[in-house]
N, C-alpha and C positions, 0 to 999 in steps of 0.2 A: 062398326058397332061401338060407339062411344059410351062411356059410363053414364048412368042416370044423373049423377051429380059430379061435375068436373072440378077438380082441384086446380089443374093446370090446363090451359088452352093455348095451343100454338095455331095461329091463324095466318095462312098464306105466307109462311116464312120462306124466304128465298136468300140464297147466297151463291155468288159466283167467284171463282178464282181464275182470273184471266179468261181463257176460252172455255173453262170447265164449269158447267152449271152443277154445283154440288147439291143444292136443294132448290126445288122449283115449286114454290107455292104450296108448302106442306101444311096440312091440317092434322092436328093430333090432340086428343083429349086424354087426360090422365085423372083417374078418380082417387079419392082418399081411400086408404086401406086396400089398394090394388097394386098388383105387380104386373107390369106390361113388358113383354119381351119385344125387343126391336131386332128384326131379322132383315137380312138382305145380302146381296153379293158385295164383294169388295168394291168400293167406289159407289155404292148405292146411295150414300149420304147419311148413314146412321150416326157415325161419330160427329160429323159436321153439325147435324141437327142438334145433338145433345150439347155440343160445344156452344151453339147459339143460345141454348137455354141456360148454360152455365156461365155465359159471358166471356168465353175465350175469344169468340169472333162476334163482331156486330152484324146483324142481318142487313142485307141490302134493302129488304122490304118485308112487311108483315108485322104482326103483333104478338106479344106474349101477355097472357092474362093469368094472374094468380088469384084464386078465389073470386073470379069475375071482375077483377080490377086490372086495367092495363098497367104494365110496368115496363121500365127501361132497364135492361140487364146489360150494362156496358163494361162489366169486369167481373171476374170471379169474386172479388170482395163484395160487390153489390149483390151478386147471386147469393152468397152466404148470408148477407143481411136479410135477404128475402126468404131464407130457410131452405135454399137449394144447395146440395152438396154433391160432389162427384168423386168417386173412387176410381182412379186411373189404373190401367193395367200394370204400369211400372210403379213399384213401391217408392215412397218418399221418406221412409223411416231412416233414422240414423243408427246403424248397427252397433256402434260402440256404446250407445246410451241404453239405459234401462227402458222397459215398457213404461214405467211411471214417468220418466223424464221425457220420453217421446210424446206422451199424451199431454203433459204439462206444456210442452213447447207449442202445441197446437191449440191450447185452451185460450179462449178469448180473454185478453187483458191479463195475461198471467206472467208478469215479470218474475225473475228468479227469486226475488225476496219473498214471494208468496210460498216458497218451498217449505217454510217453517209453519205455515198455516194449516192446521188440521182440517179446517173447513174447506180450503181450496183443494187439498188432496182428496177429501171425501167426494167432492163434486166431480173431480176428474176421474176418479176410479169407480164411480157408481155404475156406469154402463159396463165397465170391464167385469165387475163382479156378476152382473146379470147375464151378459152375452158370452163371456169367455171365462168362466170360473176356474178353469184348469190352468190359466195363464197367471203366473205370479208377477205382481207389479215390479219386483226387483230383478226379474230376469233380464239379462242382456238380450236385445233384439237379435243379435248375431247368433244366439243359441236357440232361437225359436224355429219351429218347422214353418214351411211356407204357408200352410193353411192358417197357422196362428198369426203370422204377419198380416195376412189378408184380413183377419178379424180385427187386428189393431188398427189397420187403415180405415176400416169401416167405423170403428168406435171413435176414431179421431173426427170423422165427419159428423157423427151423431153428437159428439160433445160440443159441436158448433151449433147445436139446436136445429140441425137440418131435418125437416119433415118431408122433404122431397129429395130422394137419393137416387143418383145415377150410378150404376155399376157397369164398368167397361171390361168385358171378357173376364169376369172375376174368377172363373174356375179353370183358366187355361193352364195353370201350373199346379193344380191341386190333385192329391190322390183321391180315389173314390170315397174314402172315409171323410177326408177333409171337405170334399164337395158336398157330401150329405149334411155335414154340420153347417156349412154355409147356407144350403137350401133351408135348413131349419131356422137359422137366424133370419133369413129373408122373410119367411112366413111369420115369424114372431113379430118382426117389425110391421108387416102389413096388418097383422091382427091388432096391433096397437094404434093403427090409424095412419101410418106412414104411407106415402106414395113412392113406389120404386119403379125405375126403368132398368131393365136387365138386357144390356147389349151382349149378344152371344152368338156363336155359330154352332153350339152344341145342342142338338135336339133333346138330349136328356135333361139339360138345364130347363128348357122350355116346359117339358112335360112334368118335371118334378116340382116346380115352385112358382110358376107364373099363372096368372088368371086369364090374360088376354094377349094376343099377338098382333103386332102391326108389322106388315111386310113392306119394305121399301125396295123400289127399283127405279133406276135412272133419276134419283133425286126426288122421288115422290112416294107417298104412302099409297100403295095400289090396292091393299086389302087389309081388313081387320077382322078378327074372329075370336071367339072364346076358345081357350085351349080344350075345354071339355067337348067342343063340337068339331074337333079336327083330329088328324093323325100326323105322325112324323112325315110320312111319304107325301101327304097332301101339302104340308108346309114347304117341303123341299120343292115341289112342283110349282107352288105359288111364288116362291122366292126366285126360282130360275126362269119362270115364264114358260116352263115346259118340263118334261120328265128327263131324268138322267139315264144315259145308257150305261150298262155294265160292261160294255166291250172294253177289253184291255185291263180289266180289274180281276182277272182270275189267274192265279199263279200256281203252277203245279209244284208239288214237292220235288226237291232236287233228288236225283238218283244217287245212291251211295257210290262215291268215287273219291279219288284222291283230292285232298284239300288244295284249294287254289290260293287262299289267304291264311296266313298264320300270324297272329299278334302274339308274339312269344315273350312272355314274362315282362310285360311293359310296365315301366315305372317312370314317373316324371314329376317335377315340382315347379310351381310358379306362384310367387307372392304368397307363400304360406299354404297354398292348395297342393294336394298330393294325390297321385294315383299309384297303386302298388300291386305288383305281381299279377297283372292282368294277362291271362293266357287263354286265347280263343282261336278257334279254327273255323273257316267257312269253306264250304264246297261251292263249286261253280253253280250259279243260279240260286243261291241261298240268300234269304233275308234273315239277318239276326237283329232282333229288336233289343235296344238297351233302354230299360225302364229305370227311373229313379226320380226322387224329389229334386227339384232344382237346387244346385249348389253342392252336389255330392261328387263332383269331379267330371261330369259329362263334358263340359266345355273344354277342360284341360285335356281329357282323353281324345276328343275329336281333333283339337289343334295339334296334339302330339302325333297322331296318326297321319295328319296332313303335312307334317314336317315343319310346323310353325313354332313348335316348342321342342328343345332338345331333350332326348331321352336320357335319363340317368342309368337305366338298365333296359335290356331287351331289344327286340328287333321286329320290324314289320317286314314280313316275307311274302312276296307275290310270285307265284309260279316258280318257287325255289330260289328266287333272287332277293337278297336283302336290299330293300329300297329306302328304309329309314332305320337308323341306329345311332348309338352314341358316337360322337366325334366323327360323323361322316356327313357329307352333303346329300340331302334327300334326292333320290333318283326316281321321282314320281311323275315327272312331266308327261302328260298324255295318257298316263295309266290310271290316274286317280281323279275322280270328280268330287269336289268338296262343296257342300251347301252348309255354310256355317250358321251358328246360333244367331248371330247378329250381322246380317249381310251389310247393313249400312255402315258398320264399323270396320269390318275386315274382308269385305268382298268386292267393294266398288270404290271408285274415286268420285265423290259426290259432285265436284265442280266440273267434271268432264262429261261429255255427252254419252248417250246410249250406245252409239256406234263404237267409240273407243272402249267403253266398259265391256261391251259384248266381245271385243277382241282380246281382252286381258287373258293371259295364260297361253296365248297363241303367238305372242310377238316374236318368239324365237323362230317360229315357222314362217313368219311373214318376211317379205323382202325388206331390204334396207329402206326402200321407199314404197310403202304399202299402196296397194290399189284401193283407195278409199271409196271409189264408186262401188267396187265389188263388196267391200266391207259394209257399206250402207245397205246394199241389197241383202246381204246375209242378215243384218240386223232387222230389216223389214220382215224377212221371213220368220225370224225368231219372235218378233212382236206379234205377228199374225198368228203364229202357232200357239203362243201362250197368252194371247189376248191382253197384252200389256197396254195400259192406258195412262196418259194420252199416247197414241201411236206415232210418235215423232222421234226419229233417230237422232235429230239434232238437239233434243231436249237434254238439259243437265239432269243426271241421274238423281241428284239431290232434290229435284222437284217431284219425283214419283212418290206416291203413297207407299206405306210399308208393304201392302199386299202386292202391288205392281212391281216394286223392287224385288220382292221374293221371286216373282214369276220370271223376271229378267235373269236373275242369278241362276235359277234352276235351268232355264233354257240354255244359258251359256255352258253350264257344267255338263249338260247332257247332249250337247250338240254333236259330239263324236263318241264312238264306242269306248267304254271304260272297262277296266278289269276290277276295280273296286270303287264303290260309291259310298261316301260318308255323308249321310243326310241328317242334319240336326233340325228337328222340328220343321220339316219341309213344308207343312201346310198350316203352321200355327197362325191363327187369325184369318185364314182364308175362308171364303164361302164355299159351299158344296161344289159348285161348278168348277171353280179354280182349283180346288183340292183334287177333284177327279182328274183334271187335265194333267196335274203334276204326278199323280199316282200312275196314270197311263204311261207317261214318259219314263218314270222310274222303273216300272215293271217291264217295259219293253226292253230296257237294258238288262234286267235280271233274266228275262226269258232268253236273251242272247248269250247268257253265260256269266254276266257280271255278278260279283258278290256285293251285297248291300249291308252296310252297318247303319241301322236306322235308330237314331236317338230321339226318343219322344216321351212325353208325359201323357199322351192320349192312349190309354190302355186299350180302349175299344178298337182303335185302328191296329195296334200291335197284335191283339188277339185275333183280329180278322185276317190280317195279311202276312204277318211274319211267320216264318217256319219255326224259329226258336226265339225265346226271350231270356235275356240275361238281366239281372237286377244289380245295379250299381249303388252302393251305399258307403259313405265315408271313404270314397276313393278305391274301394275294392269290390270285385264281383262276389256277391254273397249267394248267388244261385243261378242256375241255368235250367230252363225247362222247355219242353216241346210246347208250342203255343196251344195245340189242341188239348193238352192236358192241364192248362193253366186256367185261372179265373181271376177276375178283377180284385177280389178281396184278399186272396193269398198274395198277389203281387203287391197290393197296397200295404200289406203287413210287412213284407220284406223291405219295401221302399222306405219305411219308417223305422227300420232296425229291428223288427220283431221276427219271429219264426212262425210260419203258418202251422196251424194245428193239423192240416190235411197232409202236409208233406214237409219233411225236414230239409234244411238247406243242404245237408250232406247228400241226401237222396237226389235232389235236383242237380247239384253240381256234378254228380256222376253221369248225368245225361249228356254232358258236353263231350262230343266225340273227339 
């Protein structure tokens, strides 16, 4: 269902990477004043298609038309000259500089000598005053909330006179309140005539601020519809090519019994980041969600519990045994499964193949001369179980997409029974089908008695599946609450340093058994 008047037309666009056909003859129309959601499984071709439009990749074949005129988009610079901007999931702001300085750096033809020009500053700050009036131009970016940084990234693109804006998973690290502000900003831009593409895996994004949905599968747009004419469940079915089963996604509440895991008075520091006095206990079969805005100590907390950062105080105790503590060698081999925040950085060796990476963590258990035929068979089973693509055990891990790398790491960490699982954003950026497969694997371990520490910014998932939720702010636990008693907005308030009107921090902290 294309718009009646197209601002952008993608005609038969195709792109291949080796043996992988990322986009196969894609047709897509985008109208002025319209917000189009781009949905699809990981590897469906969404990001590749938008990178073709933004000039990151050249198409193998096909045409791009802007206002009915064929154009060649052979670089991001050329895309920007055509009025196309893209806000990537990873921020590119310089934390040590102010908002004003970051915006000036991105302003066209803005050398530093223009800093004394009132006219130049006025032009740079015009959209800041309109779209983010609560952000002071002299504030350091390092002091801003994540949602405010997302706003600055978008304003940078708009300052380049982009009338066609691509947003790549823009709400993945936002609180509910910040997401709502972004949705409002998106609608405001659409009302002023901008064309926006919203790449997302969150159905609430689609239903809240988009006009039309294009569903991609196997490198093609397989269906388009207006948001007003569909439902969340129908979109999931269209995206997956079938309905999702709820098997394996029901977790019983743990029976009151002795704690299996005790994170006792944990403190640690790394490069100016701190966590202080974290004291949490988990029963067998319990999921404890850790909610918080990115940058409040989650990464350090997870690495410290996994023995990758030395503790300055405290102990991790599993079944009465201290396994991580100050001035001791971590004794977690085989007991703890760790899915880190950035698997590409600290979970795999990118130049080595899938088989070797799937065996990492087990090398002590392997013979001096491993049976690589058996290891390849194990890797093939893991690939099939978690639908890792391309399904080639000899492929270098660095050639996998982010979603497929995530599935490989999760499969490896859950291949054997664990006593404690630390899962950091285990389904971030994954489509509904891949996320469900990972949840099933995680919850199978929990049902067998494992404890799970689940760090996430997706409050809906934590509210649906966790037993309790703890909120981490500025390196400290500011509240713990039973998930069935929590709500998104109270948690969002705590995540940004406030206190909910419905329940005080002291009251929720008392719920930690």
